[in-house]
Structures are given as structure tokens and as C-alpha cells.
N, C-alpha and C positions, 0 to 999 in steps of 0.2 A: 504494500500500500504506500502511495506517495506521501511524503511529508505534507501536512496541511498548511496553508497560508491563510491568515485570517484578515477579514475586513469588517469593520463595524460601521454601519451606516443606517441612521434613522430607524433603529429598532430591528433591523434585519441584518443577518450575518451571512457572508459568503465565504466558503472554504473549498479547497480542492479535495476531491475524493472520487469514489466510483461505486457503482453497484446498485442493485435493485432496492435495497433497504438501507443504503449507507446514510450516515448522519452528519449533520453540521456540528461544529465544535466551537461556538463563540467564546472568545476570551474576555468575558465580561463578568466582573465579580458579582455574586448574588446580592441583591438589595435586601435590606432588613425589612421585615413585615411587622405590622402592628398586630397585637393580639386582639382577637375578636371577643375575648372573655373579659368582663368587668365585674368587680365585686358588687354584690347586691346592695342596694340602698336600704337604710333602716326604714322600717314601716311597722304597722301594727302587728303584722304577722312575722316580721323579721326585725325585732327590736335591737337597738345597739347593745353591745355587751355591757353588763353591770360594772360599775366602778367599785373597786374594793375599798373598804373603809379601813381606818387605822387599826381597828380591833380585830380585823379578819386575819385568819391564819395565812401565812404565806403559801402560795401555790407552788407545787413542785415545778421545777424548770422543765419545760417541754423539750424533748430532743427531736430535732428536725430529722426526717428521713432523707438521706441524700438521694438525689435523683439517680436513676440507673445510668450506668456508663453508656455513652453512645455506641451503637453497633455500626461500625464502619466497614465491615466486610459484607459484600452482597451474597448472602447465603440463603438458600431456599428458593422456593418457587414464586414467581410473580403472579401466579394464579392459585386459587384453591386447588390443592393436589387432587381432589376428587372431581374436578371439572371434567365432564365427558366431552371428548373431542369429536369432530367430524372425521370420517374416514373415506378415502378415495377408493371407489370401486369401478369395475368395468374395464373393457379393453381399450388400448390406445386408440384415440380418435373418438371415443364415446365415454370417456371417464366422467364421473360425477362425484360430488361429495355427499355422503349420507350423514346428515347431522344427527347427533345424539346416539350414533351407533358405533363410535370408535372406542378406544381405550380411555381410561382416565389419564389426565396429564401426568400423574406419577407413573403409571404403568407404561405409558408410551415412552416417556423420557428415560426410564430405567431399563426397559427390556427391548424396545424396538429401535430407537434412534442410534444406539451403539452397534446395531447389527451390521454384519458384513453384506447382508442382502439389501440392495438399494431400494427395492420396492417396499419391503417391510420397514426399512429405516426412514422412509419419507411418506408413508401412507396417511399420516395424520398431521403433516406439516414438514417443512424442510429441516433436515438435520444440519449439523455444523459443516460436514464435508461438502454438501451441495451449496451452502452459503459461500464457502471458500471458492468453489468452482465458478459461481455466478457473481460473487461480490468481492472476493479476495480476502474476506475476513470471516472467522467463525461466529455463529450466532445460533439461535434456536427459534423455531416457529411451532405454534400449535394452532390447528384449525379449530376455532371456537366461534359460536354465534355472536353476532353484533350485540353489544350491550353487556358482555361478560366483564365483571369487575377485575381490575388489574391492581396488584398490590406492590408496595415498596418492599424491596428486599434488604434495605439498609437505611440508616438514618442519614439525613442530609438535606440539601436544598433542592426542591423540585422546581423545574421550569417547564411550563407548557409552551411548546413551539408549534407553529403551523407553517408547513411548506405549501400544502394545498389540501382542501377537503375533497377534491375530486379524485377519480381513479382513471389512469390513462388507458386501461383496457377498454373502458366504456367510452372515453372521449375519442379515441382513435378507431374504435370498432375492431380491436384486436381480440382474437379468440383466446380465452383463458385456458381452455382445456389442455393444450400442450404443456402448460406450466404446473398443472396440479400434481401433487405428490412428487414422485421421482420424474423430473422433467423429460419429455421426449426430445432428445438432443437434435433430432432432425428438423424439428419445428419450433422448439423453444429457444430462440436466439437471445443472447445477452443484450444486444441492442434491439429491443423489440419494437421500439416506437420511432416515428419519424421526427418527433420533437421531444420536449421535456417529459421526464417520466415521473416526476413528483416525489421521488425518494421515499422518505418515511411518512409522508402525509402529515397527519396530526400525531405528535409524539410528546412524551414526557421524559426529560432527562433528570436524573438525580445525581448530585455531586457532593462529595465531601473531600477531606484532605487526603484520602487514600484511594478512593475508587469513584467510578462513574458508571451508571447504567442507563441504557436507552430502551424504552418500551414504546413500540411504534404501531402505526396504522389505526389510531383511535377514531371513534365516532365523536365529532365535535359537540353535537347537541347534548348528548348524555354526559360527556366529560365536563362541560361547563357547570353542570350541577354539582360536581364533586369539588370544584375549586373553592377554597374558603373565601369569605368576604374580605374586602380590603387587601387583596393580594394581587390585584390586576396591575400590570405595568401601565404607566401613564399613557393615556390615549386609548385604553381598552376598558371594557366593562362586561359584566355578565349579560347585559341587555343588547350587546352588539350582534349584528347579523353576520356572524363569522362565515356562514355558508355562502353569502354573497361576496363578502370581502376577499375570501381566499378560494374562490371557485377556479380561477385560472391555474393551469399547470405552470410550475416554475422549475428551473434547474434544481436538481436534488441537493445542490450545495447551498441553496438559499433557504433560510427559515427565519420566522419572526417570533420573538418571545412575546407572549401576551399575558402571562401570569407567572408568579414566582412565590413559593411558600415553603415553610419548613415541614418536613415529614419525618416520621419514625417508621421503622420496619413494621410491616403489617398494615399500614394505612392504605386505604383505597386512593389511587392517584388518577384514575380515569376509567373509561369503558372502551372495550375493543370495538373495532369497526373494520372498514375496508378502504381507507383513504390511502392515497399515494400508490406506489408500485406494489400492488397487492393482487395476487392471482385469485384469492378467495379471502373472505373474512378470517382474520387470524391475528394472533399476537406475535410480534417479532421482538426478541429480547437479546440484548448484547451487553457485555461487561468489559470495562477497561480499567487499568490502573490510572490514577489521576495524572494528567499530563502526557499520557501515552496514546499513540494512534493505533497501537496493536491490540486487537480484541482477544479476550480470553475465551476458552470454550466452556459454556455453561454445563454441558453434559459430560458423560464419561467416555466419549468416543475416543478410539485409539488414534495416535498420531499427534496429539496436542500436549505440549509440555505442562501447561497449567490449565487443567480442566476439572470437571466434576463439581462446579460451584452449587448446582441445585441440591446436591446430596451431602455437602459438608456439614458437620455438626457445628452449631454456634459455639464460639469460644467464650 
């Protein structure tokens, strides 16, 4: 993968890269967000605390519980492990996805994606080796219905980016079938479109001082409802018509930050969709060390020096 070069301009970032689901990497420090929680005001049902008198016995000193240490490693699944995937069935040229008939995300990632059988390894989403072939970097996909909750796998600052809300297969009228599951190499070309491919579409990046994760191809309408109040980047709000604003396809290296907030591992950060370069509704998930352009392998597939992040125990 080529070294990225960054440009910051009017809330959008442009970087060099490649691939169906490649991501932008803006070098902008996360902005602080205000807490939406305020202490309750005194009222008849919530009176102020009583003031101790001189004759009252002194109260024992309360010991504050220290907050849990931040979880900086991206360990575990960005989906509920029991989420049932869709599965590709049929012969080449007539393949379809049967939703709700695949393995669970846990079963598929543990048993199928490491398989040496390419059909089995990609029947419920692209595995890391196909990602390397088509994008130059390892990642993991799961075919899941639109609106499936996506979870943070570590603590950090989440940024909601939008490249496009559209899908280039639909815009250009390109057949999706050759790209389903294990791609048909005779028909599923890396350069599938005559113009911009939309990259990761709508995606959420989480960053901390050690790691970065990207979860991509979200559905913008449902994801807006997950974004906390008062975390929108200047110029954007929950009431904006993002579908109209970001309908045009753009170069996959361009993305606009529209919201930024603090998350902890396990928080819902968005909802899956079919935006950007997406052959079917799915979640695309990638991991990198902070400041590195090289992606790590989330699964336990052979041939990757630093893999298995979905299954590592929390330290």
C-alpha cells in the first residue's frame, strides 16, 4: 500500500490509497465534546442535600471508585457474535444471498473464513485474503441486513465520515453478482466502475493513542440516530438531509467528518447499510496501529503476522 498524503480542506480530507473499501486517514486531532448529562436541579421530588449541623456525627469519608482503565486494544467483534449472516448460494452467474440462513458471525469468522476452501471462506462475506487481492490490505466482511447495530471494539474517539450515501453498482448499473462471496475473477474486475467508486461510503473511525478501527458501509439515516447530541462538527446537525448532501459519488480518498464523540468498547456506533463500494449489505471492518497505513488481520487466517484480533482475550 502506498504511503498516504494528507490534505485538509473545508471539513473534507483527501488521501492517496486504493481498493474497494479503502479508507481516508485525516490528520486532524479529535475535538473535545460536551457532555450531554447534567446534574438534576433541586425540586420537591429531588431536594438538595441536608446541611449537617455542628452536633451531627461526622460522616465517614467516601472512597471514590476509580474509573476503569481505558481499553485501547481492538479486541472482539464489532457485531453481536450471535448475529446471523446472509449466505451466498447458487451457481456462478445466478448466485444470490439468502438472508438469515448463514452462520453466526462467531461461527463464520472462527470456522469458515480461515478455511483453505475459497468458496467456504467467503460465502458469508469477504475474508482477509480476498481483501488483500482486491484492496491490498486485510480486513473482514460479514453479510448482514441493513440496520444491524455495529459496536466499538475499543475505547477512543469516534468520527462519523461520509464519502457518499450512494452505491456505485446501482449508479452505474453494474451487476453485483460476480462480486458476491468468492468473486468470479473472470467478471469481477478490481476497476469495476467507469468513475468514482465511493470507497467506504458512510463509515465510523475510532482512534486512540495505540490503534484505529474502521467500520464501513453504514446506512446514514439509522446511524444519525445513534450519534449523541452536541457532537456534530460545525456546519452539520442531526436534522441535515445527508442523503441529498452526499448523494454524488466521490473519489474513495475523499471523506467529510460530520460528527465526533467519545466511545467505550461495546457502545453502538452506527447501523450497517450498503453505501459506497458494497456488493451487498455488509459490515467491513479493519484494524491498524495508530499512525500506520498497514492493516492488521482481524481473523485467524494463515499468512498474516499479526492476526486473530476478534478472538483475543481482553487484557
